[in-house]
C-alpha positions, 0 to 999 in steps of 0.5 A: 462432560456436557456438550456446550450449547450454541448460546454458550459457544457464541458467548465465549467465542474468543478464538477462531476455534470457538467461532468454528465450533459455534458455527458447527453447533448452530448447523447441527442444531438447525439454528444457523438460519435463525435470525438472532443466531445468524446475526450474532455469528456474522457479527463475531466473525466480521468484527472479532480480532479472531474472526474471518471477514470472508467467512462472515461474508459467505454466511451472509451471502448464503442466507435467504434475503429475508434474514439479511437484516439491517444489523447484519448489513451494519456489522459487515459495513463496519468491518469492511470500512476498516478492512482492505476493501472499504468500497465493499461497505458502500456496495453493501449500503447500496444493496440495503437501499435497493431493498429499502432497508433502514440504516441506523444512525451509527452505520453512517460514520462507518460509511463516511470512513469507508468513503475516505479510505476508498478515495485515499486508496483509489482517487476516483471521483465516485467516492467523494460523490458518494460521500456528499450523497450520504451527507445529504441523506444524514441531513434528511434523516436528522442525524447531521448534528450527531457528534459521531457523524460530524467527526466522521464527516470531517475525516471523510472530507479531509481524506477526499481533499475537500478541506472547505467542507471539513472546515464547514462541518467543524464550524457548525458543531454545537459542541466540539469534543477532543475528537472533533478538535483532533480530527480537524487538526489532522485534516489541516495536516493532510492538506499540508496547512501546518500553520493552521494545524498548529494554530488550532492545536494552541486554541484547544481548550484541553489536550490529550495524547491524541492531540500530541500525536497529531502534532508528531504525525505532521513531521512524518512525511518530511522525516523530521526526526529532530522536531518529532523527537523533541515533541515526543520527549515532552509528551506527558503520556504516550500511547501506541500511536505515539510510538507508531509515529516515532517509528514511522518518522525514523523509517521515513528518514531511512534510519531503520536501525533507530526505528527498530530500537524504538520498537524494542523500547516500546516493548520494554514499556509494555505498550501493545503494538498495533497493526500500524506498528507491526506494518512499520516495523516489518517494513524496517526489517525488509529494508535492513534484512532483519529477518529475525525480528520479522519472524518474531512479529510473525510468531506474535501474530500467530500466538495471539491468534491474530488473523494475518491479512490486509496490510500486515499480511502484505508487510509480512510477504514483502519482508520475507521476499526482500529477506530472501525467504520466498517459501515463508512469503508464499506460506503467508500468502497462501494462508491469507483468508482475504488477499488485497491487490497489494498482497498479490503484487508483493508476492508476484514481485518477490517471485519475479525478482528472485527469478521464479518467473513461471510461478509469477506468471501462474500467480498473475493468472490466478489473481485475474481469476480470483479478483474478477469483479472485485479488483483488477491488476494495477500498474505495480502488478504489470511492472512485476510480470515485466520484471519476470519477463526481463529475468528470463529474456521472454520478449514475446511474453513481455510484449503481450503483458505490456499490450494487455496493460495498455489495451485491456486494463487501460493503464498508461505505462510510466517510466518504469514499465518502459524501462523494463521493456527497453531492458528486455529488448536490449538484453535479447539483442533487439537494440533497434527495437529498444531505441525505437521504443525510447523514441516513441514513448510519451515520457522522456527517457532517463540516463538508465535507459540510454546506458542500457542501450549503450551496454547492449550496443557493446555486446552486439557490436552496434556502433551506429546506435551506440553513438546515438545512445552516447550522444543522448547521455552527453546531453544529460551530462551523465558522468560515469563509465559511458566514455569507457563503454563507447571507447570499448565499442570502437575498440572491439569493432577495430575502429582504433582511430575513433578510440583515439579521437574519443580520448582526445576529446575527453579532458580528465582533471584529477587536481583537487579530487579525492577519489574521482575524476572530473570529466568534460564530454564533447559530442562526437 
């Protein structure tokens, strides 16, 4: 049987094996650095559902600059705009500009999409500025009234919280398509102006399934299952996004069981799940311990040769971790071709929560090395390693990570980071240091922190500090076992007079209560 030619392999490349085979054939034939073949292979790797964006980028980077043509840049810009690192699209465009390479008009919608997505993930002022600069460029090039450009501008401005300019672009459109109307309705919804979104929906000359989907999506943030279900039931037709929105609204309302039921109904109606469907359902599995459905989704991805990365990969790792299957979580993580910061965070958190602290620390070190120059650990990453330190009682290491977060990465700690440090110090008997941290931190301590200190004072017999923590809890009107804990601190240090005095200052009333006592606390 004749060996398929590179031309034939590229034409039939519909699976990872075919793409790898095509690349090997091109190398063997000495055609890998022919512009036409390189462009086709990079485009397939970057844009095919069965491709590999990291592999495409490696091929691009290894090619001589003379072969890095505008179509190659365009393929990668388009791929990154929809992938886990949208800011990479903008960096590639900057490289094009430095080389004075022209960008086709169809490249700009993907750049606007990248700006909007990048700002949504990391709200830095650079992204809206870049979007405005690109808008000026399309005006200069004469592309400003291209419908695809205008629709993507509405998306970008709304994602960057600039409703004024989104509305201006919409108003200037000579011909508003269904896509334009839907984009503007979504823009109003993102800004929280539901009345304007509904008014625009009523003004639409015609509606399609996307229009209905936009209206259902507005109920997701509030978890308004009743209103969403009523609209869903009225829809003349439904697509995957309709089902996604309904699944999302039930997840938002913490009704994970109903969300999984809807996923089953979606399958029964032969609606192919999208990435968002799978991410939402995996999230529901994580919250309900639905390991079997989670495994079904994993099998579906593998059987359909869908690359597991980005949001789906992160959702799989999170699901397996929360269901206690750390080996499967680590397998998914290790096999991912491209790992976003959230994937590293999920894996480190899973290891930390389950007590695999050394592995968590090693993974953190790997993250710093591998993402150097691309991304950095964030506040979630440091919360995960602090949890690991707390599990093992590693005070010195915890302080080192805390200091690195503040001094090296310039991340301002929040209540969760301080809570971890207070817990760590308290567990290790350093209650004075824990108390001092609470007093010096810029955020107000919550009752959990003071309860942690109070419990540690009982373990270590620190009456004076226990009284201070107890007083703070009284001022918060904290109801619970705090009186019992303080009473036990007195009793265990032989201060029976204080036990009696405390009890005399507590009035317990049980009349009219079913299963709890109402307790009035008085400061000592």
